[in-house]
PANU-105942 format. One record per atom (N, C-alpha, C, O): residue number from 1; residue in three letters; atom name; y, x, z. Coordinates in pm, whole numbers, plus 50000, padded with zeros to 5 digits. Each point is the difference from the previous one (the first is absolute). Layout:
BEGIN
+-----+--------+-------+-------+-------+-------+
| num | residu | atome |     Y |     X |     Z |
+-----+--------+-------+-------+-------+-------+
| NUM |    ALA |    CA |     Y |     X |     Z |
...
+-----+--------+-------+-------+-------+-------+
***
This chain:
BEGIN
+-----+--------+-------+-------+-------+-------+
| num | residu | atome |     Y |     X |     Z |
+-----+--------+-------+-------+-------+-------+
|   1 |    UNK |     N | 50373 | 48782 | 47710 |
|   1 |    UNK |    CA | 49929 | 49960 | 50118 |
|   1 |    UNK |     C | 50090 | 50026 | 50121 |
|   1 |    UNK |     O | 50062 | 50106 | 50010 |
|   2 |    UNK |     N | 49943 | 49799 | 50078 |
|   2 |    UNK |    CA | 50080 | 50015 | 50121 |
|   2 |    UNK |     C | 49933 | 50098 | 50095 |
|   2 |    UNK |     O | 49877 | 50002 | 50012 |
|   3 |    UNK |     N | 50202 | 50078 | 50053 |
|   3 |    UNK |    CA | 49946 | 50095 | 50098 |
|   3 |    UNK |     C | 49972 | 49926 | 50129 |
|   3 |    UNK |     O | 50081 | 49920 | 50048 |
|   4 |    UNK |     N | 49804 | 50108 | 50007 |
|   4 |    UNK |    CA | 49968 | 49945 | 50130 |
|   4 |    UNK |     C | 50030 | 50107 | 50103 |
|   4 |    UNK |     O | 49978 | 50119 | 49977 |
|   5 |    UNK |     N | 50072 | 49839 | 50132 |
|   5 |    UNK |    CA | 50029 | 50096 | 50105 |
|   5 |    UNK |     C | 50030 | 49929 | 50129 |
|   5 |    UNK |     O | 49991 | 49878 | 50009 |
|   6 |    UNK |     N | 50045 | 50199 | 50088 |
|   6 |    UNK |    CA | 50028 | 49942 | 50128 |
|   6 |    UNK |     C | 50119 | 50074 | 50059 |
|   6 |    UNK |     O | 50008 | 50123 | 49993 |
|   7 |    UNK |     N | 50083 | 49803 | 50063 |
|   7 |    UNK |    CA | 50115 | 50058 | 50066 |
|   7 |    UNK |     C | 50000 | 49952 | 50143 |
|   7 |    UNK |     O | 49983 | 49881 | 50028 |
|   8 |    UNK |     N | 50037 | 50212 | 50062 |
|   8 |    UNK |    CA | 50005 | 49966 | 50142 |
|   8 |    UNK |     C | 50136 | 50042 | 50051 |
|   8 |    UNK |     O | 50041 | 50115 | 49982 |
|   9 |    UNK |     N | 50027 | 49794 | 50083 |
|   9 |    UNK |    CA | 50129 | 50031 | 50059 |
|   9 |    UNK |     C | 49985 | 49997 | 50151 |
|   9 |    UNK |     O | 49951 | 49902 | 50056 |
|  10 |    UNK |     N | 50091 | 50203 | 50009 |
|  10 |    UNK |    CA | 49992 | 50008 | 50145 |
|  10 |    UNK |     C | 50132 | 49954 | 50057 |
|  10 |    UNK |     O | 50104 | 50062 | 49977 |
|  11 |    UNK |     N | 49893 | 49830 | 50098 |
|  11 |    UNK |    CA | 50120 | 49949 | 50065 |
|  11 |    UNK |     C | 50031 | 50089 | 50121 |
|  11 |    UNK |     O | 49910 | 50035 | 50076 |
|  12 |    UNK |     N | 50214 | 50000 | 49940 |
|  12 |    UNK |    CA | 50040 | 50081 | 50114 |
|  12 |    UNK |     C | 49974 | 50148 | 49982 |
|  12 |    UNK |     O | 49995 | 50074 | 50098 |
|  13 |    UNK |     N | 49988 | 49971 | 49777 |
|  13 |    UNK |    CA | 49969 | 50141 | 49975 |
|  13 |    UNK |     C | 50112 | 50092 | 50047 |
|  13 |    UNK |     O | 49972 | 50108 | 50052 |
|  14 |    UNK |     N | 50152 | 49851 | 49933 |
|  14 |    UNK |    CA | 50112 | 50084 | 50042 |
|  14 |    UNK |     C | 49997 | 50019 | 50152 |
|  14 |    UNK |     O | 50022 | 50110 | 50050 |
|  15 |    UNK |     N | 49951 | 49782 | 50021 |
|  15 |    UNK |    CA | 49992 | 50009 | 50146 |
|  15 |    UNK |     C | 49883 | 50089 | 50041 |
|  15 |    UNK |     O | 50012 | 50080 | 50093 |
|  16 |    UNK |     N | 49876 | 49906 | 49838 |
|  16 |    UNK |    CA | 49883 | 50084 | 50029 |
|  16 |    UNK |     C | 50032 | 50147 | 49974 |
|  16 |    UNK |     O | 49963 | 50086 | 50081 |
|  17 |    UNK |     N | 50104 | 49944 | 49810 |
|  17 |    UNK |    CA | 50038 | 50138 | 49969 |
|  17 |    UNK |     C | 50087 | 50058 | 50111 |
|  17 |    UNK |     O | 49983 | 50116 | 50038 |
|  18 |    UNK |     N | 50109 | 49804 | 50014 |
|  18 |    UNK |    CA | 50085 | 50045 | 50110 |
|  18 |    UNK |     C | 49920 | 50030 | 50124 |
|  18 |    UNK |     O | 50027 | 50097 | 50070 |
|  19 |    UNK |     N | 49875 | 49820 | 49958 |
|  19 |    UNK |    CA | 49915 | 50024 | 50117 |
|  19 |    UNK |     C | 49913 | 50123 | 49982 |
|  19 |    UNK |     O | 49975 | 50074 | 50095 |
|  20 |    UNK |     N | 49977 | 49950 | 49782 |
|  20 |    UNK |    CA | 49920 | 50119 | 49974 |
|  20 |    UNK |     C | 50080 | 50127 | 50026 |
|  20 |    UNK |     O | 49946 | 50100 | 50047 |
|  21 |    UNK |     N | 50182 | 49895 | 49921 |
|  21 |    UNK |    CA | 50085 | 50117 | 50023 |
|  21 |    UNK |     C | 50014 | 50031 | 50148 |
|  21 |    UNK |     O | 50027 | 50114 | 50038 |
|  22 |    UNK |     N | 49956 | 49785 | 50046 |
|  22 |    UNK |    CA | 50011 | 50020 | 50144 |
|  22 |    UNK |     C | 49872 | 50054 | 50063 |
|  22 |    UNK |     O | 50001 | 50042 | 50115 |
|  23 |    UNK |     N | 49890 | 49956 | 49810 |
|  23 |    UNK |    CA | 49872 | 50046 | 50055 |
|  23 |    UNK |     C | 49995 | 50153 | 50005 |
|  23 |    UNK |     O | 50063 | 50068 | 49919 |
|  24 |    UNK |     N | 49861 | 49985 | 50175 |
|  24 |    UNK |    CA | 49982 | 50145 | 50003 |
|  24 |    UNK |     C | 49930 | 50048 | 49872 |
|  24 |    UNK |     O | 49923 | 49925 | 49939 |
|  25 |    UNK |     N | 50103 | 50198 | 50023 |
|  25 |    UNK |    CA | 49942 | 50058 | 49878 |
|  25 |    UNK |     C | 49848 | 49995 | 50000 |
|  25 |    UNK |     O | 49938 | 49981 | 49896 |
|  26 |    UNK |     N | 50000 | 50035 | 50222 |
|  26 |    UNK |    CA | 49854 | 49999 | 50008 |
|  26 |    UNK |     C | 49943 | 49864 | 49959 |
|  26 |    UNK |     O | 49895 | 49993 | 49937 |
|  27 |    UNK |     N | 50175 | 49901 | 50099 |
|  27 |    UNK |    CA | 49952 | 49865 | 49965 |
|  27 |    UNK |     C | 50016 | 49977 | 49850 |
|  27 |    UNK |     O | 49910 | 49947 | 49936 |
|  28 |    UNK |     N | 50204 | 50091 | 50009 |
|  28 |    UNK |    CA | 50023 | 49983 | 49856 |
|  28 |    UNK |     C | 49896 | 50080 | 49921 |
|  28 |    UNK |     O | 49947 | 49952 | 49900 |
|  29 |    UNK |     N | 50025 | 50169 | 50146 |
|  29 |    UNK |    CA | 49898 | 50082 | 49936 |
|  29 |    UNK |     C | 49863 | 49932 | 50007 |
|  29 |    UNK |     O | 49924 | 50003 | 49903 |
|  30 |    UNK |     N | 50045 | 49937 | 50211 |
|  30 |    UNK |    CA | 49873 | 49929 | 50015 |
|  30 |    UNK |     C | 49993 | 49879 | 49906 |
|  30 |    UNK |     O | 49895 | 49973 | 49942 |
|  31 |    UNK |     N | 50215 | 49955 | 50043 |
|  31 |    UNK |    CA | 50004 | 49886 | 49909 |
|  31 |    UNK |     C | 49979 | 50046 | 49855 |
|  31 |    UNK |     O | 49927 | 49936 | 49924 |
|  32 |    UNK |     N | 50136 | 50173 | 50039 |
|  32 |    UNK |    CA | 49984 | 50054 | 49865 |
|  32 |    UNK |     C | 49855 | 50044 | 49976 |
|  32 |    UNK |     O | 49945 | 49981 | 49891 |
|  33 |    UNK |     N | 49994 | 50077 | 50212 |
|  33 |    UNK |    CA | 49861 | 50043 | 49988 |
|  33 |    UNK |     C | 49909 | 49878 | 49980 |
|  33 |    UNK |     O | 49907 | 50004 | 49919 |
|  34 |    UNK |     N | 50119 | 49888 | 50153 |
|  34 |    UNK |    CA | 49920 | 49878 | 49985 |
|  34 |    UNK |     C | 50017 | 49940 | 49861 |
|  34 |    UNK |     O | 49903 | 49955 | 49939 |
|  35 |    UNK |     N | 50220 | 50045 | 50010 |
|  35 |    UNK |    CA | 50025 | 49949 | 49864 |
|  35 |    UNK |     C | 49924 | 50085 | 49899 |
|  35 |    UNK |     O | 49935 | 49946 | 49910 |
|  36 |    UNK |     N | 50072 | 50186 | 50105 |
|  36 |    UNK |    CA | 49930 | 50091 | 49907 |
|  36 |    UNK |     C | 49849 | 49978 | 50006 |
|  36 |    UNK |     O | 49935 | 49993 | 49895 |
|  37 |    UNK |     N | 50009 | 49997 | 50226 |
|  37 |    UNK |    CA | 49855 | 49980 | 50013 |
|  37 |    UNK |     C | 49957 | 49867 | 49937 |
|  37 |    UNK |     O | 49896 | 49993 | 49934 |
|  38 |    UNK |     N | 50182 | 49904 | 50088 |
|  38 |    UNK |    CA | 49968 | 49870 | 49941 |
|  38 |    UNK |     C | 50008 | 50004 | 49848 |
|  38 |    UNK |     O | 49912 | 49947 | 49931 |
|  39 |    UNK |     N | 50193 | 50115 | 50018 |
|  39 |    UNK |    CA | 50014 | 50011 | 49854 |
|  39 |    UNK |     C | 49885 | 50078 | 49939 |
|  39 |    UNK |     O | 49947 | 49963 | 49896 |
|  40 |    UNK |     N | 50014 | 50145 | 50170 |
|  40 |    UNK |    CA | 49888 | 50080 | 49949 |
|  40 |    UNK |     C | 49868 | 49922 | 50005 |
|  40 |    UNK |     O | 49915 | 50017 | 49914 |
|  41 |    UNK |     N | 50069 | 49898 | 50188 |
|  41 |    UNK |    CA | 49879 | 49919 | 50007 |
|  41 |    UNK |     C | 49997 | 49896 | 49888 |
|  41 |    UNK |     O | 49896 | 49977 | 49939 |
|  42 |    UNK |     N | 50219 | 49960 | 50035 |
|  42 |    UNK |    CA | 50008 | 49904 | 49890 |
|  42 |    UNK |     C | 49971 | 50070 | 49867 |
|  42 |    UNK |     O | 49928 | 49947 | 49916 |
|  43 |    UNK |     N | 50127 | 50172 | 50067 |
|  43 |    UNK |    CA | 49976 | 50076 | 49878 |
|  43 |    UNK |     C | 49851 | 50031 | 49985 |
|  43 |    UNK |     O | 49944 | 49982 | 49892 |
|  44 |    UNK |     N | 49992 | 50063 | 50214 |
|  44 |    UNK |    CA | 49857 | 50035 | 49994 |
|  44 |    UNK |     C | 49914 | 49877 | 49972 |
|  44 |    UNK |     O | 49908 | 50006 | 49920 |
|  45 |    UNK |     N | 50123 | 49883 | 50147 |
|  45 |    UNK |    CA | 49923 | 49877 | 49977 |
|  45 |    UNK |     C | 50018 | 49948 | 49858 |
|  45 |    UNK |     O | 49905 | 49953 | 49938 |
|  46 |    UNK |     N | 50217 | 50056 | 50011 |
|  46 |    UNK |    CA | 50026 | 49956 | 49863 |
|  46 |    UNK |     C | 49925 | 50087 | 49900 |
|  46 |    UNK |     O | 49939 | 49950 | 49906 |
|  47 |    UNK |     N | 50066 | 50181 | 50115 |
|  47 |    UNK |    CA | 49926 | 50090 | 49911 |
|  47 |    UNK |     C | 49851 | 49971 | 50002 |
|  47 |    UNK |     O | 49934 | 50005 | 49896 |
|  48 |    UNK |     N | 50014 | 49965 | 50220 |
|  48 |    UNK |    CA | 49857 | 49971 | 50012 |
|  48 |    UNK |     C | 49963 | 49873 | 49924 |
|  48 |    UNK |     O | 49892 | 49993 | 49940 |
|  49 |    UNK |     N | 50195 | 49906 | 50063 |
|  49 |    UNK |    CA | 49964 | 49868 | 49949 |
|  49 |    UNK |     C | 50056 | 49965 | 49863 |
|  49 |    UNK |     O | 49963 | 49897 | 49943 |
|  50 |    UNK |     N | 50125 | 50186 | 50002 |
|  50 |    UNK |    CA | 50060 | 49966 | 49872 |
|  50 |    UNK |     C | 49891 | 49998 | 49891 |
|  50 |    UNK |     O | 49909 | 50083 | 50000 |
|  51 |    UNK |     N | 50104 | 49821 | 49908 |
|  51 |    UNK |    CA | 49904 | 49988 | 49890 |
|  51 |    UNK |     C | 50001 | 50128 | 49918 |
|  51 |    UNK |     O | 50106 | 50058 | 49973 |
|  52 |    UNK |     N | 49777 | 49985 | 49988 |
|  52 |    UNK |    CA | 49988 | 50124 | 49921 |
|  52 |    UNK |     C | 50057 | 49978 | 49860 |
|  52 |    UNK |     O | 49962 | 49906 | 49930 |
|  53 |    UNK |     N | 50125 | 50180 | 50033 |
|  53 |    UNK |    CA | 50047 | 50005 | 49862 |
|  53 |    UNK |     C | 49973 | 50144 | 49954 |
|  53 |    UNK |     O | 49886 | 50046 | 50008 |
|  54 |    UNK |     N | 50211 | 50021 | 49948 |
|  54 |    UNK |    CA | 49983 | 50141 | 49964 |
|  54 |    UNK |     C | 50005 | 50090 | 50123 |
|  54 |    UNK |     O | 49984 | 50121 | 49990 |
|  55 |    UNK |     N | 50038 | 49818 | 50126 |
|  55 |    UNK |    CA | 50020 | 50076 | 50123 |
|  55 |    UNK |     C | 50148 | 50022 | 50028 |
|  55 |    UNK |     O | 50038 | 50051 | 50105 |
|  56 |    UNK |     N | 50045 | 49909 | 49799 |
|  56 |    UNK |    CA | 50143 | 50019 | 50015 |
|  56 |    UNK |     C | 50057 | 49923 | 50117 |
|  56 |    UNK |     O | 50077 | 50055 | 50079 |
|  57 |    UNK |     N | 49887 | 49818 | 49936 |
|  57 |    UNK |    CA | 50055 | 49920 | 50109 |
|  57 |    UNK |     C | 49960 | 50054 | 50136 |
|  57 |    UNK |     O | 50078 | 49997 | 50094 |
|  58 |    UNK |     N | 49802 | 50052 | 49916 |
|  58 |    UNK |    CA | 49953 | 50058 | 50126 |
|  58 |    UNK |     C | 50086 | 50121 | 50037 |
|  58 |    UNK |     O | 50040 | 50015 | 50115 |
|  59 |    UNK |     N | 49987 | 50069 | 49788 |
|  59 |    UNK |    CA | 50081 | 50120 | 50025 |
|  59 |    UNK |     C | 50148 | 49966 | 50019 |
|  59 |    UNK |     O | 50070 | 50071 | 50072 |
|  60 |    UNK |     N | 49977 | 49822 | 49865 |
|  60 |    UNK |    CA | 50143 | 49972 | 49996 |
|  60 |    UNK |     C | 50054 | 49918 | 50117 |
|  60 |    UNK |     O | 50121 | 49983 | 50011 |
|  61 |    UNK |     N | 49792 | 49966 | 50075 |
|  61 |    UNK |    CA | 50050 | 49927 | 50117 |
|  61 |    UNK |     C | 50084 | 50098 | 50081 |
|  61 |    UNK |     O | 49952 | 50106 | 50040 |
|  62 |    UNK |     N | 50173 | 49859 | 49982 |
|  62 |    UNK |    CA | 50093 | 50095 | 50060 |
|  62 |    UNK |     C | 50075 | 49935 | 50115 |
|  62 |    UNK |     O | 50003 | 49877 | 50014 |
|  63 |    UNK |     N | 50057 | 50207 | 50068 |
|  63 |    UNK |    CA | 50082 | 49954 | 50113 |
|  63 |    UNK |     C | 50141 | 50054 | 49978 |
|  63 |    UNK |     O | 50019 | 50118 | 49972 |
|  64 |    UNK |     N | 50077 | 49793 | 50041 |
|  64 |    UNK |    CA | 50141 | 50040 | 49998 |
|  64 |    UNK |     C | 50060 | 49958 | 50134 |
|  64 |    UNK |     O | 49978 | 49889 | 50047 |
|  65 |    UNK |     N | 50097 | 50201 | 50012 |
|  65 |    UNK |    CA | 50063 | 49973 | 50128 |
|  65 |    UNK |     C | 50150 | 49981 | 49983 |
|  65 |    UNK |     O | 50061 | 50061 | 49912 |
|  66 |    UNK |     N | 49995 | 49854 | 50171 |
|  66 |    UNK |    CA | 50146 | 49985 | 50005 |
|  66 |    UNK |     C | 50039 | 49970 | 50144 |
|  66 |    UNK |     O | 49915 | 49998 | 50089 |
|  67 |    UNK |     N | 50210 | 49979 | 49933 |
|  67 |    UNK |    CA | 50052 | 49978 | 50135 |
|  67 |    UNK |     C | 49960 | 50113 | 50093 |
|  67 |    UNK |     O | 49961 | 49978 | 50114 |
|  68 |    UNK |     N | 50050 | 50143 | 49834 |
|  68 |    UNK |    CA | 49970 | 50121 | 50077 |
|  68 |    UNK |     C | 49857 | 50000 | 50054 |
|  68 |    UNK |     O | 49974 | 50051 | 50109 |
|  69 |    UNK |     N | 49933 | 49892 | 49812 |
|  69 |    UNK |    CA | 49859 | 50002 | 50039 |
|  69 |    UNK |     C | 49954 | 49881 | 50080 |
|  69 |    UNK |     O | 49884 | 49995 | 50041 |
|  70 |    UNK |     N | 50204 | 49908 | 49983 |
|  70 |    UNK |    CA | 49962 | 49882 | 50076 |
|  70 |    UNK |     C | 49950 | 49886 | 49912 |
|  70 |    UNK |     O | 49953 | 49899 | 50051 |
|  71 |    UNK |     N | 50057 | 50118 | 49819 |
|  71 |    UNK |    CA | 49949 | 49902 | 49904 |
|  71 |    UNK |     C | 49913 | 50073 | 49899 |
|  71 |    UNK |     O | 50038 | 50105 | 49948 |
|  72 |    UNK |     N | 49846 | 49838 | 50024 |
|  72 |    UNK |    CA | 49911 | 50058 | 49900 |
|  72 |    UNK |     C | 49966 | 49894 | 49897 |
|  72 |    UNK |     O | 49974 | 49884 | 50034 |
|  73 |    UNK |     N | 50027 | 50156 | 49840 |
|  73 |    UNK |    CA | 49962 | 49912 | 49890 |
|  73 |    UNK |     C | 49877 | 50061 | 49934 |
|  73 |    UNK |     O | 50005 | 50110 | 49945 |
|  74 |    UNK |     N | 49885 | 49817 | 50060 |
|  74 |    UNK |    CA | 49874 | 50049 | 49944 |
|  74 |    UNK |     C | 49971 | 49920 | 49875 |
|  74 |    UNK |     O | 50013 | 49878 | 49999 |
|  75 |    UNK |     N | 49947 | 50190 | 49896 |
|  75 |    UNK |    CA | 49965 | 49930 | 49877 |
|  75 |    UNK |     C | 50011 | 50090 | 49880 |
|  75 |    UNK |     O | 49995 | 50123 | 50011 |
|  76 |    UNK |     N | 50020 | 49814 | 49875 |
|  76 |    UNK |    CA | 50014 | 50072 | 49874 |
|  76 |    UNK |     C | 50147 | 49994 | 49962 |
|  76 |    UNK |     O | 50051 | 49893 | 49968 |
|  77 |    UNK |     N | 50016 | 50220 | 50036 |
|  77 |    UNK |    CA | 50145 | 50004 | 49981 |
|  77 |    UNK |     C | 50040 | 50043 | 49860 |
|  77 |    UNK |     O | 50116 | 49983 | 49961 |
|  78 |    UNK |     N | 49793 | 50072 | 49964 |
|  78 |    UNK |    CA | 50029 | 50048 | 49867 |
|  78 |    UNK |     C | 49983 | 49886 | 49900 |
|  78 |    UNK |     O | 49899 | 49930 | 50003 |
|  79 |    UNK |     N | 50197 | 50049 | 49908 |
|  79 |    UNK |    CA | 49987 | 49891 | 49903 |
|  79 |    UNK |     C | 49873 | 50008 | 49915 |
|  79 |    UNK |     O | 49954 | 49898 | 49949 |
|  80 |    UNK |     N | 49989 | 50220 | 50034 |
|  80 |    UNK |    CA | 49879 | 50011 | 49919 |
|  80 |    UNK |     C | 49878 | 49937 | 50069 |
|  80 |    UNK |     O | 49896 | 49980 | 49937 |
|  81 |    UNK |     N | 50116 | 49988 | 50191 |
|  81 |    UNK |    CA | 49890 | 49931 | 50070 |
|  81 |    UNK |     C | 50026 | 49849 | 50008 |
|  81 |    UNK |     O | 49950 | 49934 | 50091 |
|  82 |    UNK |     N | 50127 | 50014 | 49815 |
|  82 |    UNK |    CA | 50035 | 49858 | 50000 |
|  82 |    UNK |     C | 49877 | 49910 | 50004 |
|  82 |    UNK |     O | 50005 | 49889 | 50054 |
|  83 |    UNK |     N | 49884 | 50158 | 49889 |
|  83 |    UNK |    CA | 49881 | 49916 | 49991 |
|  83 |    UNK |     C | 49931 | 49979 | 50135 |
|  83 |    UNK |     O | 49907 | 49920 | 50010 |
|  84 |    UNK |     N | 50136 | 50151 | 50092 |
|  84 |    UNK |    CA | 49943 | 49978 | 50134 |
|  84 |    UNK |     C | 50024 | 49856 | 50045 |
|  84 |    UNK |     O | 49915 | 49941 | 50067 |
|  85 |    UNK |     N | 50198 | 50004 | 49896 |
|  85 |    UNK |    CA | 50029 | 49861 | 50041 |
|  85 |    UNK |     C | 49905 | 49902 | 49934 |
|  85 |    UNK |     O | 49972 | 49894 | 50057 |
|  86 |    UNK |     N | 49977 | 50138 | 49823 |
|  86 |    UNK |    CA | 49904 | 49911 | 49934 |
|  86 |    UNK |     C | 49869 | 49999 | 50078 |
|  86 |    UNK |     O | 49935 | 49896 | 50010 |
|  87 |    UNK |     N | 50025 | 50219 | 50044 |
|  87 |    UNK |    CA | 49879 | 50007 | 50082 |
|  87 |    UNK |     C | 50024 | 49931 | 50134 |
|  87 |    UNK |     O | 49914 | 49926 | 50049 |
|  88 |    UNK |     N | 50201 | 50098 | 50009 |
|  88 |    UNK |    CA | 50033 | 49946 | 50133 |
|  88 |    UNK |     C | 50010 | 49848 | 49999 |
|  88 |    UNK |     O | 49948 | 49934 | 50089 |
|  89 |    UNK |     N | 50118 | 50011 | 49810 |
|  89 |    UNK |    CA | 50026 | 49857 | 49996 |
|  89 |    UNK |     C | 49916 | 49923 | 49899 |
|  89 |    UNK |     O | 49993 | 49877 | 50005 |
|  90 |    UNK |     N | 49943 | 50193 | 49904 |
|  90 |    UNK |    CA | 49922 | 49934 | 49896 |
|  90 |    UNK |     C | 50086 | 49954 | 49885 |
|  90 |    UNK |     O | 50123 | 50006 | 50005 |
|  91 |    UNK |     N | 49811 | 49949 | 49891 |
|  91 |    UNK |    CA | 50068 | 49945 | 49883 |
|  91 |    UNK |     C | 49928 | 49870 | 49963 |
|  91 |    UNK |     O | 49908 | 49957 | 50070 |
|  92 |    UNK |     N | 50134 | 49984 | 49822 |
|  92 |    UNK |    CA | 49929 | 49879 | 49954 |
|  92 |    UNK |     C | 49854 | 50030 | 49969 |
|  92 |    UNK |     O | 49913 | 49915 | 50020 |
|  93 |    UNK |     N | 50061 | 50205 | 49931 |
|  93 |    UNK |    CA | 49865 | 50034 | 49956 |
|  93 |    UNK |     C | 49922 | 50086 | 50099 |
|  93 |    UNK |     O | 49878 | 50017 | 49987 |
|  94 |    UNK |     N | 50190 | 50036 | 50110 |
|  94 |    UNK |    CA | 49934 | 50092 | 50094 |
|  94 |    UNK |     C | 50031 | 49956 | 50143 |
|  94 |    UNK |     O | 50117 | 49983 | 50036 |
|  95 |    UNK |     N | 49780 | 49997 | 50045 |
|  95 |    UNK |    CA | 50026 | 49963 | 50139 |
|  95 |    UNK |     C | 50062 | 50117 | 50078 |
|  95 |    UNK |     O | 49981 | 50116 | 49965 |
|  96 |    UNK |     N | 50090 | 49852 | 50138 |
|  96 |    UNK |    CA | 50062 | 50103 | 50084 |
|  96 |    UNK |     C | 49894 | 50083 | 50070 |
|  96 |    UNK |     O | 49899 | 49946 | 50047 |
|  97 |    UNK |     N | 50124 | 50184 | 49960 |
|  97 |    UNK |    CA | 49916 | 50091 | 50079 |
|  97 |    UNK |     C | 50095 | 50083 | 50086 |
|  97 |    UNK |     O | 50020 | 50119 | 49976 |
|  98 |    UNK |     N | 50038 | 49816 | 50125 |
|  98 |    UNK |    CA | 50103 | 50068 | 50079 |
|  98 |    UNK |     C | 49943 | 50114 | 50084 |
|  98 |    UNK |     O | 49887 | 49994 | 50049 |
|  99 |    UNK |     N | 50194 | 50109 | 49967 |
|  99 |    UNK |    CA | 49966 | 50113 | 50087 |
|  99 |    UNK |     C | 50114 | 50026 | 50098 |
|  99 |    UNK |     O | 49977 | 50024 | 50118 |
| 100 |    UNK |     N | 50147 | 49970 | 49833 |
| 100 |    UNK |    CA | 50115 | 50028 | 50085 |
| 100 |    UNK |     C | 50022 | 49892 | 50105 |
| 100 |    UNK |     O | 50019 | 50029 | 50118 |
| 101 |    UNK |     N | 49977 | 49846 | 49839 |
| 101 |    UNK |    CA | 50026 | 49889 | 50094 |
| 101 |    UNK |     C | 49897 | 49997 | 50114 |
| 101 |    UNK |     O | 50041 | 49987 | 50116 |
| 102 |    UNK |     N | 49829 | 50025 | 49859 |
| 102 |    UNK |    CA | 49905 | 50004 | 50112 |
| 102 |    UNK |     C | 50022 | 50120 | 50091 |
| 102 |    UNK |     O | 49981 | 49990 | 50121 |
| 103 |    UNK |     N | 50059 | 50124 | 49822 |
| 103 |    UNK |    CA | 50027 | 50118 | 50082 |
| 103 |    UNK |     C | 50121 | 49976 | 50091 |
| 103 |    UNK |     O | 50000 | 50040 | 50116 |
| 104 |    UNK |     N | 50102 | 49895 | 49830 |
| 104 |    UNK |    CA | 50118 | 49968 | 50080 |
| 104 |    UNK |     C | 49965 | 49902 | 50112 |
| 104 |    UNK |     O | 50044 | 50016 | 50114 |
| 105 |    UNK |     N | 49878 | 49884 | 49854 |
| 105 |    UNK |    CA | 49960 | 49900 | 50101 |
| 105 |    UNK |     C | 49917 | 50065 | 50111 |
| 105 |    UNK |     O | 50019 | 49969 | 50117 |
| 106 |    UNK |     N | 49890 | 50118 | 49847 |
| 106 |    UNK |    CA | 49917 | 50068 | 50100 |
| 106 |    UNK |     C | 50087 | 50086 | 50091 |
| 106 |    UNK |     O | 49979 | 50003 | 50121 |
| 107 |    UNK |     N | 50116 | 50067 | 49823 |
| 107 |    UNK |    CA | 50086 | 50087 | 50081 |
| 107 |    UNK |     C | 50097 | 49919 | 50084 |
| 107 |    UNK |     O | 50038 | 50043 | 50109 |
| 108 |    UNK |     N | 50002 | 49843 | 49844 |
| 108 |    UNK |    CA | 50090 | 49915 | 50079 |
| 108 |    UNK |     C | 49940 | 49970 | 50137 |
| 108 |    UNK |     O | 50071 | 49998 | 50100 |
| 109 |    UNK |     N | 49800 | 49980 | 49905 |
| 109 |    UNK |    CA | 49933 | 49970 | 50127 |
| 109 |    UNK |     C | 49994 | 50123 | 50091 |
| 109 |    UNK |     O | 49993 | 49986 | 50122 |
| 110 |    UNK |     N | 50010 | 50134 | 49819 |
| 110 |    UNK |    CA | 49991 | 50124 | 50079 |
| 110 |    UNK |     C | 50137 | 50060 | 50034 |
| 110 |    UNK |     O | 50011 | 50082 | 50091 |
| 111 |    UNK |     N | 50090 | 49879 | 49836 |
| 111 |    UNK |    CA | 50130 | 50065 | 50007 |
| 111 |    UNK |     C | 50063 | 49994 | 50139 |
| 111 |    UNK |     O | 50048 | 50102 | 50051 |
| 112 |    UNK |     N | 49951 | 49783 | 50010 |
| 112 |    UNK |    CA | 50062 | 49985 | 50131 |
| 112 |    UNK |     C | 49934 | 50092 | 50103 |
| 112 |    UNK |     O | 50068 | 50066 | 50078 |
| 113 |    UNK |     N | 49799 | 49938 | 49921 |
| 113 |    UNK |    CA | 49927 | 50088 | 50092 |
| 113 |    UNK |     C | 50033 | 50146 | 49971 |
| 113 |    UNK |     O | 50014 | 50080 | 50092 |
| 114 |    UNK |     N | 49999 | 49954 | 49782 |
| 114 |    UNK |    CA | 50032 | 50138 | 49962 |
| 114 |    UNK |     C | 50140 | 50038 | 50052 |
| 114 |    UNK |     O | 50018 | 50108 | 50056 |
| 115 |    UNK |     N | 50079 | 49802 | 49926 |
| 115 |    UNK |    CA | 50135 | 50025 | 50051 |
| 115 |    UNK |     C | 50000 | 50016 | 50151 |
| 115 |    UNK |     O | 50060 | 50093 | 50054 |
| 116 |    UNK |     N | 49871 | 49815 | 50013 |
| 116 |    UNK |    CA | 49995 | 50004 | 50147 |
| 116 |    UNK |     C | 49939 | 50131 | 50049 |
| 116 |    UNK |     O | 50052 | 50061 | 50093 |
| 117 |    UNK |     N | 49839 | 49981 | 49845 |
| 117 |    UNK |    CA | 49934 | 50123 | 50041 |
| 117 |    UNK |     C | 50088 | 50122 | 49978 |
| 117 |    UNK |     O | 50006 | 50089 | 50086 |
| 118 |    UNK |     N | 50063 | 49917 | 49802 |
| 118 |    UNK |    CA | 50087 | 50114 | 49972 |
| 118 |    UNK |     C | 50116 | 50007 | 50100 |
| 118 |    UNK |     O | 50036 | 50108 | 50045 |
| 119 |    UNK |     N | 50022 | 49778 | 49988 |
| 119 |    UNK |    CA | 50111 | 49998 | 50096 |
| 119 |    UNK |     C | 49948 | 50040 | 50139 |
| 119 |    UNK |     O | 50064 | 50078 | 50070 |
| 120 |    UNK |     N | 49822 | 49868 | 49969 |
| 120 |    UNK |    CA | 49941 | 50040 | 50129 |
| 120 |    UNK |     C | 49975 | 50149 | 50007 |
| 120 |    UNK |     O | 50027 | 50065 | 50101 |
| 121 |    UNK |     N | 49920 | 49989 | 49791 |
| 121 |    UNK |    CA | 49972 | 50144 | 49995 |
| 121 |    UNK |     C | 50129 | 50080 | 50014 |
| 121 |    UNK |     O | 50003 | 50104 | 50066 |
| 122 |    UNK |     N | 50106 | 49848 | 49871 |
| 122 |    UNK |    CA | 50128 | 50071 | 50009 |
| 122 |    UNK |     C | 50059 | 49993 | 50140 |
| 122 |    UNK |     O | 50071 | 50091 | 50042 |
| 123 |    UNK |     N | 49900 | 49801 | 50030 |
| 123 |    UNK |    CA | 50057 | 49983 | 50134 |
| 123 |    UNK |     C | 49925 | 50077 | 50106 |
| 123 |    UNK |     O | 50050 | 50015 | 50112 |
| 124 |    UNK |     N | 49832 | 50035 | 49858 |
| 124 |    UNK |    CA | 49921 | 50074 | 50099 |
| 124 |    UNK |     C | 50060 | 50133 | 50032 |
| 124 |    UNK |     O | 49945 | 50075 | 50082 |
+-----+--------+-------+-------+-------+-------+
***
């Protein structure tokens, strides 16, 4: 079976990284805090909405950070949770019951406001 997934490439990431290095530490810290809060919200929403199995998927939703805390990856990272994708995307015999994708979409609408608020708070 082919793996379904999504890859996002950010154009101009190197230039953005250079600009982030020029920002004061307080702003970078505020950005990291906003990323962490958003990731934790996605994790909580996913745990709330994931289809009940043995409870493993609910417990296993995890956050991994990279880029020194400026990037967060929320989901099931352990190969033993491979079946999460069957719930998320469905199969021929089972309709999709997504939890992660709706959580990401909901947070996408809040993320910009969260970033703005954290930066404003740091500038005060």
